[in-house]
KEKE-3310 file (N, C-alpha, C; in steps of 0.2 Angstrom, whole numbers, plus 5000, padded with zeros to 4 digits):
npx = (4705:4705:4714:4726:4722:4723:4722:4728:4722:4728:4741:4748:4754:4747:4755:4763:4754:4749:4741:4726:4709:4701:4689:4678:4669:4656:4649:4633:4618:4606:4609:4623:4635:4644:4659:4670:4687:4697:4708:4721:4720:4717:4705:4688:4672:4655:4644:4628:4620:4620:4606:4606:4608:4606:4621:4625:4618:4622:4636:4636:4631:4642:4652:4649:4650:4664:4669:4663:4670:4683:4690:4704:4708:4700:4693:4687:4676:4681:4673:4677:4677:4674:4685:4695:4695:4691:4674:4659:4654:4666:4672:4663:4664:4677:4676:4667:4676:4686:4679:4675:4687:4692:4682:4682:4695:4704:4715:4711:4708:4707:4699:4699:4684:4678:4666:4663:4650:4643:4651:4649:4635:4634:4641:4633:4622:4627:4629:4616:4606:4590:4581:4577:4585:4598:4597:4596:4609:4618:4625:4633:4641:4647:4655:4663:4671:4678:4686:4693:4700:4708:4715:4723:4731:4738:4747)
npy = (5258:5241:5230:5219:5203:5187:5170:5154:5138:5123:5118:5127:5144:5160:5168:5158:5152:5159:5159:5156:5155:5162:5159:5168:5167:5173:5168:5169:5170:5167:5168:5164:5173:5175:5177:5178:5178:5184:5174:5178:5184:5198:5205:5205:5198:5198:5184:5176:5174:5160:5151:5148:5132:5115:5107:5097:5100:5113:5111:5104:5114:5123:5115:5114:5127:5129:5119:5125:5137:5133:5134:5138:5140:5145:5159:5164:5175:5182:5185:5196:5204:5221:5226:5217:5205:5187:5181:5172:5171:5171:5159:5150:5153:5148:5135:5131:5134:5124:5112:5114:5114:5101:5094:5100:5099:5110:5124:5134:5151:5164:5180:5195:5202:5213:5226:5225:5222:5233:5243:5237:5239:5253:5256:5250:5258:5270:5268:5270:5260:5252:5249:5236:5230:5232:5224:5212:5210:5212:5202:5196:5207:5210:5198:5200:5212:5207:5198:5206:5213:5203:5199:5211:5211:5200:5201)
npz = (5179:5181:5192:5187:5187:5185:5186:5183:5179:5175:5163:5154:5152:5149:5141:5135:5127:5115:5103:5094:5097:5111:5124:5133:5148:5158:5171:5177:5188:5181:5168:5156:5151:5136:5126:5112:5106:5092:5081:5083:5095:5096:5096:5102:5103:5108:5111:5110:5125:5136:5144:5161:5167:5171:5175:5166:5154:5152:5150:5138:5129:5130:5126:5112:5108:5110:5101:5089:5087:5088:5100:5111:5124:5140:5148:5163:5172:5187:5201:5211:5228:5231:5238:5234:5240:5240:5239:5242:5229:5221:5225:5220:5206:5204:5207:5196:5186:5188:5186:5173:5167:5169:5162:5148:5145:5143:5145:5158:5163:5175:5177:5184:5187:5193:5193:5180:5174:5177:5169:5156:5155:5155:5144:5134:5135:5132:5118:5114:5115:5119:5134:5134:5125:5131:5142:5136:5130:5139:5147:5137:5133:5145:5147:5135:5139:5150:5143:5135:5144:5149:5138:5136:5147:5145:5135)
capx = (4707:4705:4720:4727:4721:4721:4725:4727:4721:4731:4748:4751:4753:4744:4761:4765:4748:4747:4738:4720:4703:4699:4682:4676:4663:4653:4643:4628:4613:4601:4612:4630:4638:4650:4663:4676:4692:4699:4713:4727:4718:4717:4698:4683:4665:4650:4640:4622:4621:4616:4602:4609:4604:4610:4628:4626:4616:4627:4642:4635:4631:4648:4656:4647:4653:4671:4670:4662:4675:4690:4693:4710:4708:4694:4694:4681:4676:4681:4669:4680:4674:4677:4692:4699:4695:4686:4668:4656:4653:4672:4673:4659:4667:4683:4673:4665:4682:4689:4674:4675:4694:4692:4677:4684:4702:4707:4717:4706:4711:4702:4701:4695:4678:4675:4663:4662:4643:4642:4654:4645:4628:4636:4644:4627:4617:4630:4628:4609:4602:4585:4582:4576:4592:4603:4596:4598:4616:4622:4629:4639:4645:4652:4660:4668:4675:4682:4690:4698:4705:4713:4720:4727:4736:4742:4751)
capy = (5252:5236:5227:5213:5197:5181:5164:5149:5131:5119:5118:5132:5151:5164:5170:5152:5149:5165:5159:5153:5159:5162:5160:5171:5165:5176:5164:5172:5165:5166:5167:5164:5178:5172:5181:5175:5182:5181:5169:5182:5187:5205:5208:5201:5199:5195:5179:5176:5171:5154:5150:5144:5126:5110:5106:5093:5104:5119:5109:5102:5120:5126:5111:5116:5134:5127:5116:5129:5142:5130:5138:5135:5141:5148:5164:5165:5181:5180:5191:5198:5209:5228:5227:5212:5198:5182:5180:5166:5171:5169:5152:5146:5153:5144:5128:5131:5133:5117:5107:5115:5112:5094:5092:5102:5098:5116:5128:5139:5156:5168:5187:5200:5205:5219:5232:5224:5222:5241:5245:5234:5242:5260:5256:5249:5264:5276:5267:5272:5254:5253:5245:5229:5228:5232:5218:5206:5210:5214:5196:5195:5213:5209:5193:5204:5216:5202:5195:5212:5214:5197:5200:5217:5210:5194:5203)
capz = (5176:5186:5194:5183:5191:5182:5189:5178:5180:5169:5163:5150:5154:5144:5136:5131:5122:5112:5097:5095:5100:5119:5125:5140:5151:5164:5174:5181:5191:5177:5161:5156:5146:5132:5121:5109:5103:5085:5082:5085:5101:5096:5096:5105:5101:5112:5109:5113:5132:5137:5150:5166:5167:5175:5173:5160:5148:5151:5147:5131:5126:5130:5121:5105:5107:5110:5094:5083:5086:5089:5106:5113:5131:5142:5153:5167:5176:5194:5204:5218:5231:5229:5241:5231:5243:5237:5243:5240:5221:5218:5226:5215:5200:5204:5206:5190:5182:5189:5183:5166:5164:5169:5156:5142:5144:5140:5150:5161:5167:5179:5176:5189:5184:5197:5190:5173:5172:5177:5163:5151:5155:5153:5137:5129:5136:5128:5111:5113:5115:5123:5140:5132:5121:5136:5146:5131:5128:5145:5149:5132:5134:5151:5145:5130:5143:5154:5138:5133:5150:5150:5132:5137:5152:5144:5129)
cpx = (4708:4712:4720:4727:4719:4725:4723:4726:4724:4738:4751:4750:4750:4749:4763:4760:4745:4743:4731:4715:4703:4691:4681:4670:4662:4647:4639:4623:4608:4604:4620:4632:4644:4653:4668:4680:4693:4705:4719:4726:4719:4710:4694:4676:4661:4646:4633:4623:4617:4612:4606:4605:4608:4617:4629:4624:4620:4633:4642:4635:4638:4653:4655:4650:4661:4673:4669:4667:4682:4694:4699:4711:4702:4696:4687:4682:4676:4678:4672:4676:4677:4684:4697:4699:4690:4680:4665:4655:4660:4674:4669:4662:4673:4681:4671:4671:4685:4685:4675:4682:4694:4687:4680:4691:4706:4710:4712:4710:4705:4704:4696:4690:4674:4672:4662:4655:4641:4645:4651:4638:4629:4637:4638:4623:4620:4629:4620:4604:4596:4586:4582:4583:4597:4603:4598:4605:4621:4627:4635:4643:4650:4657:4666:4673:4680:4688:4695:4703:4710:4718:4725:4732:4740:4747:4758)
cpy = (5247:5233:5220:5207:5191:5175:5158:5142:5127:5120:5124:5139:5154:5166:5164:5149:5155:5165:5155:5157:5157:5163:5163:5169:5170:5173:5168:5167:5163:5164:5167:5168:5174:5178:5177:5180:5180:5177:5172:5185:5195:5208:5203:5203:5195:5190:5179:5172:5164:5154:5146:5138:5121:5109:5102:5097:5110:5117:5107:5108:5123:5122:5113:5122:5133:5124:5121:5134:5140:5134:5134:5136:5145:5153:5165:5171:5179:5186:5192:5203:5216:5229:5222:5205:5193:5181:5173:5165:5169:5162:5148:5147:5149:5136:5126:5130:5127:5112:5108:5113:5104:5091:5094:5100:5104:5120:5133:5144:5160:5175:5191:5203:5211:5224:5231:5224:5230:5244:5243:5238:5250:5260:5255:5255:5269:5275:5268:5266:5255:5248:5238:5226:5228:5226:5212:5205:5211:5208:5195:5201:5212:5204:5196:5208:5212:5200:5200:5213:5209:5198:5205:5216:5204:5196:5205)
cpz = (5182:5186:5189:5188:5188:5185:5184:5182:5174:5169:5159:5153:5148:5139:5132:5126:5119:5106:5098:5099:5108:5119:5132:5142:5158:5167:5179:5184:5186:5170:5162:5150:5143:5127:5118:5106:5096:5087:5085:5092:5102:5097:5100:5103:5106:5108:5112:5120:5132:5144:5155:5167:5171:5172:5166:5153:5147:5148:5140:5127:5125:5126:5114:5104:5106:5103:5088:5082:5087:5094:5109:5121:5133:5148:5156:5171:5183:5198:5211:5221:5230:5232:5239:5234:5239:5242:5240:5232:5218:5219:5221:5208:5199:5203:5199:5185:5182:5185:5175:5163:5164:5163:5149:5140:5141:5146:5152:5165:5170:5178:5181:5185:5188:5192:5182:5170:5172:5171:5157:5150:5153:5146:5132:5129:5131:5121:5109:5113:5120:5129:5139:5129:5126:5140:5142:5130:5134:5147:5144:5132:5140:5150:5140:5134:5147:5149:5136:5138:5150:5144:5133:5142:5151:5138:5131)
residu = (MET:ARG:GLU:ASN:TYR:HIS:ILE:GLN:ILE:GLY:ARG:GLU:THR:PRO:GLU:GLY:HIS:ALA:ARG:GLY:ARG:LEU:LEU:ALA:ILE:ASP:PRO:GLY:ARG:LYS:ARG:VAL:GLY:LEU:ALA:VAL:SER:ASP:GLU:LEU:ARG:LEU:THR:ALA:ARG:SER:LEU:PRO:PRO:LEU:ARG:ARG:SER:ASN:TRP:LYS:ASP:LEU:LEU:LEU:SER:LEU:THR:ASP:VAL:VAL:ARG:GLN:PHE:ASP:VAL:LYS:ALA:VAL:VAL:ILE:GLY:LEU:PRO:LEU:LEU:LEU:GLU:GLY:ALA:GLU:GLY:ASP:ALA:ALA:VAL:GLU:ALA:ARG:ARG:PHE:GLY:ARG:ASN:LEU:GLN:LEU:SER:LEU:ARG:LEU:PRO:VAL:TYR:PHE:GLN:ASP:GLU:ARG:LEU:THR:SER:ARG:ALA:ALA:GLU:GLU:SER:LEU:ARG:ALA:GLU:GLY:HIS:SER:GLU:ARG:MET:VAL:ALA:GLY:ARG:LEU:ASP:GLY:GLU:ALA:ALA:ARG:LEU:ILE:LEU:LEU:ASP:PHE:ILE:SER:HIS:SER:SER)
# end
């Protein structure tokens, strides 16, 4: 099990904001994985990934998802190095989170995502999915695992 590591941008704590859907975002270089919780924050399901594009187009797409699911807070995967330090990818994820919080005006939290993509790939393969199906679902499944980790550490 990964170490509980979430840091908030915004005013509310996860415990103080215990109702309403969460949106998990796993920002990759080519695609952005997404997952959403139920309103009670008990379960999570993956959503189709977004193609990584310029900030304006990506923000419009994320705004649509936030409205569609009535999202109350965002959880972003924080790609720490294996030893737990923050590298360039984590710095970029934090920048992404700050920009998102300013644009969406929602609380933004970060969740340690070390080895999440590997766990997602193993899970999809264990379910018997083809290589093509694994590739298409990997980003959303990684976001779902990030969200489930965040939910389990916030309750």
